[in-house]
C-alpha positions in Angstrom: 0.0 0.0 0.0 2.9 2.4 0.7 4.4 1.7 -2.7 0.9 2.2 -4.3 0.5 5.6 -2.5 4.0 6.8 -3.4 4.2 5.5 -7.0 1.1 4.1 -8.6 -1.5 6.6 -7.4 0.3 9.4 -9.3 1.0 7.3 -12.4 -1.0 7.9 -15.7 -1.8 11.5 -14.8 -3.0 10.6 -11.3 -5.3 7.8 -12.5 -3.1 4.7 -12.0 -4.6 1.4 -10.8 -3.1 -1.7 -9.3 -3.9 -5.3 -9.1 -2.9 -7.6 -6.2 -2.6 -11.3 -7.4 -3.0 -13.6 -4.4 -2.3 -17.3 -4.0 -5.8 -18.2 -2.7 -9.3 -17.0 -2.1 -8.6 -16.8 1.7 -5.5 -14.7 1.0 -7.6 -12.5 -1.2 -10.1 -11.9 1.6 -7.4 -11.2 4.1 -5.6 -8.8 1.8 -8.9 -7.0 1.1 -9.8 -6.7 4.8 -6.3 -5.4 5.7 -6.2 -2.9 2.8 -9.7 -1.7 3.6 -8.8 -1.1 7.2 -5.6 0.8 6.5 -7.2 2.8 3.7 -10.0 3.9 6.1 -7.4 4.8 8.8 -5.5 7.0 6.2 -8.8 8.6 5.1 -8.1 7.8 1.5 -10.6 8.8 -1.1 -10.7 5.4 -2.8 -11.3 1.8 -1.8 -10.2 -1.6 -2.9 -12.2 -4.2 -4.8 -12.0 -7.9 -4.4 -12.6 -10.7 -7.0 -12.9 -14.4 -6.3 -15.5 -17.1 -6.9 -17.8 -18.7 -4.4 -17.8 -18.3 -0.6 -14.7 -18.2 1.6 -14.9 -19.2 5.2 -12.1 -17.8 7.3 -11.0 -20.7 9.6 -9.8 -18.2 12.2 -12.9 -16.1 12.6 -15.4 -18.6 11.1 -16.9 -15.7 9.1 -18.0 -16.3 5.5 -17.3 -13.9 2.7 -18.3 -13.5 -0.9 -17.1 -11.0 -3.5 -20.5 -9.4 -3.5 -20.7 -9.0 0.3 -17.2 -7.5 0.6 -17.5 -5.1 -2.4 -20.9 -3.9 -1.5 -21.6 -2.8 -5.1 -25.1 -2.0 -6.2 -27.1 -4.9 -7.8 -26.2 -5.6 -11.4 -22.9 -3.6 -11.0 -19.8 -5.2 -12.5 -16.4 -5.1 -10.9 -14.8 -4.2 -14.2 -17.0 -1.0 -14.4 -16.5 -0.1 -10.8 -12.7 -0.4 -11.2 -12.9 2.3 -13.9 -14.2 4.9 -11.4 -12.1 7.1 -9.2 -13.7 5.4 -6.1 -11.7 2.2 -6.7 -8.0 2.0 -7.4 -6.9 -1.4 -6.2 -8.3 -4.8 -7.4 -7.3 -7.8 -5.2 -7.9 -11.1 -7.1 -7.7 -14.8 -6.6 -7.7 -16.5 -10.1 -10.2 -13.9 -11.5 -9.2 -11.1 -14.0 -5.8 -12.7 -14.6 -6.8 -13.4 -18.2 -9.0 -11.5 -20.5 -9.2 -8.4 -18.3 -8.7 -5.2 -20.2 -8.1 -2.1 -18.1 -5.8 0.5 -19.7 -5.2 2.4 -16.4 -3.8 -0.7 -14.7 -0.2 0.4 -14.0 1.1 -1.8 -11.2 0.8 -5.5 -10.3 1.7 -7.0 -7.0 2.2 -10.7 -7.3 1.9 -13.0 -4.3 1.3 -16.2 -6.2 3.5 -18.7 -8.1 3.1 -18.1 -11.8 4.3 -20.2 -14.7 3.9 -20.9 -18.4 1.1 -19.4 -20.3 -0.6 -18.4 -17.0 2.4 -16.1 -16.1 2.3 -14.5 -19.6 -1.5 -13.9 -19.5 -1.4 -12.6 -15.9 1.4 -10.1 -16.5 0.0 -9.0 -19.8 -2.9 -7.5 -18.0 -0.6 -4.5 -17.7 0.0 -4.4 -21.4 -2.8 -1.9 -22.4 -2.1 1.6 -23.7 -3.6 4.7 -22.2 -2.9 8.4 -22.7 -0.1 9.3 -20.2 0.9 5.7 -19.6 4.6 5.3 -20.3 5.6 2.5 -17.9 4.2 -0.4 -15.8 5.5 -2.0 -12.6 5.5 -5.5 -11.4 6.4 -6.2 -7.8 6.7 -10.0 -7.5 7.2 -11.4 -4.0 7.4 -15.1 -4.9 8.6 -15.8 -8.4 12.1 -16.0 -9.6 13.0 -13.8 -12.6 14.5 -16.7 -14.5 11.3 -18.7 -14.2 9.2 -15.8 -15.5 11.6 -15.3 -18.4 11.3 -19.0 -19.3 7.5 -18.6 -19.3 7.7 -15.8 -21.9 10.3 -17.5 -24.1 7.9 -19.6 -26.2 5.9 -16.6 -27.1 8.6 -14.1 -28.0 11.8 -14.3 -30.0 13.7 -12.6 -27.3 12.7 -11.8 -23.7 14.6 -9.1 -21.9 14.4 -8.5 -18.2 16.1 -5.7 -16.4 18.1 -6.9 -13.4 16.2 -7.6 -10.3 15.2 -4.4 -8.4 17.2 -3.5 -5.3 14.8 -3.6 -2.4 16.4 -0.6 -0.8 15.5 1.5 -3.9 11.8 0.8 -3.6 
């Protein structure tokens, strides 16, 4: 969230969006609840959205959550449409919107899930949409090795170039 507030929120002429790719539906719920709490404490003008299928029961609290109950969107509202509004700037997902999702203002992806093969390519390519004022994208990957991601891209591109891994101290 600190990185988002210092970097992404100002990207694309102040309209940058981020996606958090989680390893499970339970992680998705927990990220969402934590982000929502911190964002309220900071009195931010925007909120997170969550995307996962079915119902998740938290084994610690025994509470049950659905995407609909957490997001609180009006009936017939779609997450994709809500994410385009200034009210929502972060989308936290568990296996949803990692393919076929087209949001040009998506600037940053935080990855907390092992990715490989075509799934890695499809997930990371969610950032590959052009928008006025968008000159770069950012991926902060907390679990994958750069070599494995490069190997995932090799079959689809004649050459795959990755800059060196980022120095954590520079973030």
